[in-house]
C-alpha positions in Angstrom: 0.0 0.0 0.0 3.0 2.3 0.0 2.6 3.4 -3.6 -1.1 4.5 -3.3 -0.2 6.3 0.0 2.7 8.1 -1.7 0.4 9.2 -4.6 -2.2 10.5 -2.2 0.3 12.4 -0.2 1.7 14.0 -3.4 -1.8 15.2 -4.2 -2.4 16.6 -0.7 1.0 18.3 -0.5 1.9 19.1 -4.2 4.5 21.7 -3.1 6.7 19.2 -1.2 9.7 17.7 -3.0 9.9 13.9 -3.6 12.4 13.4 -0.7 10.2 15.1 1.8 7.2 13.0 0.6 9.2 9.9 1.1 10.1 11.0 4.7 6.5 11.7 5.4 5.5 8.3 4.1 8.0 6.4 6.1 7.1 8.3 9.3 3.5 7.0 9.2 1.9 3.6 9.0 -0.9 1.8 7.1 -3.7 0.4 9.2 -6.8 -1.8 8.2 -10.1 -1.3 9.9 -13.5 -3.1 9.6 -16.8 -1.2 9.2 -18.2 0.8 12.1 -14.9 1.7 13.7 -14.6 5.2 15.2 -11.4 6.8 14.0 -12.0 10.3 15.4 -14.3 11.4 18.3 -15.8 14.9 18.1 -14.8 16.9 21.1 -11.8 14.7 22.0 -8.1 15.8 21.8 -6.4 13.2 19.6 -3.1 13.1 17.8 -3.3 11.4 14.4 -3.7 12.5 10.8 -5.4 10.1 8.3 -5.4 9.6 4.5 -8.0 7.1 3.2 -6.3 4.6 0.9 -9.3 2.2 0.4 -12.9 2.2 1.6 -15.2 4.9 2.8 -15.9 6.8 6.1 -18.9 8.8 7.3 -18.5 12.2 9.0 -20.9 13.1 11.8 -21.2 16.4 13.6 -23.4 17.7 16.5 -25.3 20.8 15.2 -28.0 22.5 17.2 -28.3 19.4 19.4 -28.6 16.9 16.6 -26.0 14.4 15.4 -25.9 14.8 11.6 -24.2 13.0 8.8 -22.6 15.9 7.1 -20.2 14.2 4.6 -18.9 10.9 3.3 -15.2 10.5 2.3 -13.6 7.9 0.1 -10.1 7.0 -1.1 -7.8 10.0 -1.4 -9.7 12.0 1.2 -7.9 13.0 4.5 -8.8 14.3 8.0 -7.3 15.0 11.4 -4.7 17.5 10.1 -5.2 20.0 12.9 -4.2 17.3 15.4 -0.7 17.4 14.1 -0.2 21.0 15.0 -2.5 21.9 17.9 -4.1 20.3 21.0 -7.5 21.1 19.7 -10.6 18.9 20.1 -11.7 17.0 17.0 -14.3 18.9 15.1 -16.3 15.8 13.9 -16.7 12.1 14.5 -15.3 9.9 11.7 -16.6 6.3 11.5 -15.7 3.7 8.8 -18.7 2.9 6.6 -17.1 -0.2 5.2 -13.7 -2.1 5.6 -11.2 0.8 5.2 -7.5 1.1 4.8 -5.8 4.4 6.0 -2.4 5.9 6.2 -1.9 7.2 9.7 0.6 9.8 10.9 1.0 10.4 14.7 1.8 13.8 16.1 4.8 12.6 18.0 6.3 11.1 14.9 5.4 14.2 12.9 7.1 16.5 15.4 10.4 14.5 15.0 10.1 14.8 11.2 9.9 18.6 11.4 13.4 18.7 12.7 14.8 17.4 9.4 12.1 18.7 7.0 10.8 22.1 8.1 9.1 22.6 4.7 6.4 20.3 5.8 5.2 22.9 8.4 4.5 25.4 5.6 2.8 22.8 3.5 0.6 21.5 6.3 -0.3 25.0 7.5 -1.6 25.9 4.0 -3.5 22.7 3.9 -5.1 23.3 7.3 -6.3 26.7 6.3 -7.8 25.4 3.1 -9.5 22.5 4.8 -10.9 24.9 7.6 -12.6 27.0 4.9 -14.3 23.9 3.4 -15.5 22.7 6.8 -16.8 26.2 7.7 -18.8 26.3 4.5 -20.3 22.8 5.2 -21.3 23.8 8.8 -23.0 27.0 7.5 -24.8 24.8 5.0 -26.2 22.5 7.7 -27.1 25.4 10.0 -29.0 27.0 7.1 -30.8 23.7 6.4 -31.8 23.3 10.1 -33.1 26.8 10.4 -35.4 26.0 7.4 -36.4 22.5 8.5 -40.1 23.5 8.9 -40.1 24.7 5.3 -40.4 22.1 2.5 -37.1 22.0 0.6 -37.0 23.9 -2.7 -37.0 21.7 -5.8 -33.8 22.4 -7.8 -33.7 22.1 -11.6 -30.2 21.4 -13.0 -29.6 22.8 -16.5 -26.5 21.7 -18.3 -25.1 20.7 -21.7 -25.0 17.0 -22.6 -21.2 17.1 -22.8 -21.1 18.2 -19.1 -23.2 15.2 -18.0 -20.5 13.7 -15.8 -20.0 16.9 -13.8 -23.7 17.6 -13.5 -24.4 14.1 -12.3 -21.6 14.2 -9.7 -22.9 17.5 -8.4 -26.5 16.4 -8.3 -25.6 13.2 -6.4 -23.6 15.2 -3.9 -26.5 17.6 -3.4 -29.0 14.7 -3.0 -26.8 13.4 -0.2 -27.3 16.8 1.5 -31.1 16.2 1.3 -31.5 18.8 -1.4 -34.4 17.9 -3.8 -32.6 17.9 -7.2 -34.3 17.5 -10.6 -31.9 16.1 -13.2 -33.2 14.8 -16.5 -31.3 11.5 -16.3 -32.7 10.9 -12.9 -36.3 12.0 -13.5 -37.3 11.6 -17.2 -39.8 8.8 -17.6 -39.4 6.6 -20.7 -42.2 6.6 -23.2 -43.2 10.2 -22.5 -42.4 13.4 -24.3 -38.9 14.5 -23.2 -39.7 18.2 -24.1 -43.0 18.1 -22.2 -41.3 16.7 -19.0 -38.6 19.3 -19.2 -41.2 22.0 -19.5 -43.2 20.6 -16.5 -40.0 20.5 -14.4 -39.2 24.1 -15.3 -42.6 25.1 -14.1 -42.7 23.2 -10.8 -39.1 23.6 -9.6 -38.3 26.7 -7.6 -34.5 27.2 -8.1 -32.2 26.5 -11.0 -28.6 25.5 -10.9 -27.1 26.4 -14.3 -23.8 24.6 -15.2 -21.8 27.1 -17.4 -19.2 25.9 -19.9 -18.4 26.9 -23.5 -20.6 24.1 -24.7 -23.5 25.1 -22.4 -23.3 28.7 -23.5 -23.5 27.6 -27.1 -26.4 25.1 -26.5 -29.8 26.2 -27.8 -31.6 23.9 -25.3 -29.7 25.3 -22.3 -30.3 28.8 -23.6 -34.0 28.2 -23.8 -34.1 26.8 -20.3 -32.4 29.6 -18.4 -34.1 32.3 -20.4 -37.5 30.7 -19.8 -36.5 30.6 -16.1 -35.4 34.2 -15.8 -38.5 35.4 -17.7 -40.5 34.0 -14.7 -38.2 35.8 -12.3 -37.2 32.6 -10.4 -33.8 32.4 -8.5 -30.9 31.0 -10.5 -27.5 30.0 -9.2 -24.8 29.9 -12.0 -22.0 27.3 -11.6 -18.9 28.0 -13.6 -17.6 24.5 -14.4 -15.2 25.7 -17.2 -14.0 29.1 -18.2 -16.4 30.7 -20.7 -17.9 34.0 -21.7 -21.0 34.4 -19.5 -24.0 35.7 -21.4 -24.9 39.4 -20.5 -28.2 38.5 -18.9 -26.4 36.1 -16.5 -23.4 38.3 -15.8 -25.0 40.1 -12.8 -26.3 36.9 -11.1 -24.5 35.0 -8.4 -21.8 32.7 -9.7 -20.0 29.9 -7.9 -16.6 29.0 -9.5 -15.6 25.3 -9.7 -12.7 25.6 -12.1 -10.6 27.8 -9.8 -11.9 26.5 -6.4 -11.6 23.2 -4.5 -14.6 21.1 -5.6 -15.8 20.4 -2.0 -15.6 24.0 -1.0 -17.5 25.1 -4.2 -20.1 22.4 -3.6 -20.6 23.5 0.0 -21.3 27.1 -1.3 -23.8 25.7 -3.8 -25.6 23.7 -1.0 -25.5 26.6 1.4 -27.0 29.0 -1.2 -29.7 26.5 -2.2 -30.7 26.1 1.5 -31.5 29.8 1.7 -33.5 30.0 -1.5 -36.8 28.6 -2.6 
């Protein structure tokens, strides 16, 4: 498992030279866990950083007195970074959702490593700040959802070009996990019925649109028809910039969330938090 661990560390700390990555790898250990094992306890002071090599974990957090599943993480994800630097309580509880293999780095081992490779301090500090921003966005998203729990969730129509189907599907699935009612044609179109009629009905009964913007989407007549029809009815629209493109004038003054220059999880959290305040 050393090669997958090295690849994941290189993605997490791209600014570290190969020698420093090797030192980081040899300082840690690979551990195997069955399902339902608690790796981190919210509120506890613990001292290990983890990278998921295989499997999946669930992330739980206490918000407004409720224990909520706020995220799921799979291979390549990482958590527990603050524990390497500070004696701060864990911000969430992490439980294996299935048999999971992780790379684990203990704080005591990490502290010894800093004596020979101080560049790791800078890399980890940048990483911690970035991760904190993502977590903050997700917490705001959950709080917004809780404050609106007595209001039926808005139905969200996703408009996109066919060439952007993979991104639209990934985003829709992630939003559905956050209990956001997403209407995506590949999820909701019924066979044997008019495609155009079903799209039209969805445009009428949904309350919020998420528009995926790419050069192909901007050039698409179908996408153009959808968002113009939407704006003509003065419904709220959230524009998602998946790829750099020239934004049509009518959309230029609306809220945009940038995926091509921002971490995916952070941008997704902004989308979810925004949707939880609309409708």
